Steps between C-alpha positions, in 0.01 A plus 500: 500500500741389768527855633121529528481162676763612749299813577173312554639198686414410859843626613465838329140547610583433863781754489273765348228445759751503787671818384177694456412462870644752743583412862234735639231325291559181697563659839879476500719778642687722256869425465719766340769260375300291253628370167149469354202734500259215568500209740817302549496127442541461875185706555296293255629173643407601854151615401433183303646263756757368249878480515705776340688236303176368349380849403842564341478177297149593383614844386804356325297236317670212681170398665195499273238278665403633845220327688149642515557601863818688406321676212215603731753632752683699232173643365404621847844639580516686166148641551390374159159573355274206412608518134869517593461211741339286230782594260758392758333160533500453123867598475580215738283251309232492770128558470385824667294435813211720386296726723302243695342629819590363841269205558311413820375170356597179676510219245336164578844338523623751757174466692551123518854559625370732772247238606775240533688727742235409755505703821820693423432876534511621138413817312522586130610837364498638147818627331443845655464339845125552514356229724250290305446184713571349843391194692349465847836414655650827369210698644535321833873563532540843335153649537210493255560721191122500443478761773658765273387632161633308196689802367690523829638145483837576347819375660719772347302790649468301822880471523561853361217717645379793291294782661141482386526142369433257785603139445507190716558136420613407852262580784743404776851650541764301311874523564738422214851362556659741249251775422730690263575187297130422482422852383776493237368170369150643470623812318710291264204274427279800417769631263494165322120518478517854359711375209267209432176700531594853386146586394314383809312792655469348847872424524593843361273671751649297784856593402411867466350501851798321650762711323323822589383412849762276661862627504630159610347332195626778270854462631499124452345535154782730393748226588380321186488145636300242306401170655232320695366496854570138590523402868517638849476416869213658689362521853124548518383673818165321527258652755395159635803267490783755506809483280494247215824449303448405134698462180349708221561369148384665179435286192424640155229306319386508140540748218292752697786546751287410799686504832410216735607591853518206741565522875636181654660371820698184560273200549450419869644831616337733749430747218329233289276418797417868548400532134275197539355647819396831341368320192281271712380793709381689191325189366322453832379862505373491141306173535 
């Protein structure tokens, strides 16, 4: 019985799944001098965004209770099927996440929170970065998303253009302080979403388009990073008031993984006054 338990344990299962993957299956270059036919622990750790030491302890049975985020990262890095992913969760004593679809629904609690943000330019995105809501201040500063078709309001395809799939969530040009870091954060966040919503058709279609149509996205995806798109510094090139410097913060709200994106400037600053100016101008025009 002990021998069977050893073969079906979390440690043994992880080793089997790692060793069955070849480097070319995950986009890694072939290396002649390899001690294993499958992925190395270093490869798995890099793809999952975990330390090599932690992966080693998992495979040796010295760590037996990884977090849900770590399990999701491992499932994605190991390219597990839905059934295998659920089995991995159960091996760690966690409840499988199920195959819920990505939700566009804003709960009443989140809606009340958005209302309390007042005149701060805010937009809400689903877990696949599909834009689902914005306020008047966002439209005034960034440009009104209502002017494009709903299916084109996706931040990922806006940041990583794909031929034949137009997308725009920012009408005016926007400069980012560290564009590469921002892109890596977005790719990592989509990888996390792919592990949490493996059966979602809209997310799967988005990833297929990006991987097949944008080499920059495909390269970053192969790096295997898992994380979240959190904050950034932006300069909005507004056609009326010129350059507006804002801090862009991303908050995750609720079990639906909604992304609340807020653009703010220091109170009393020139940029805060410019935001107020464009907001008032839009209100005057629409009255």
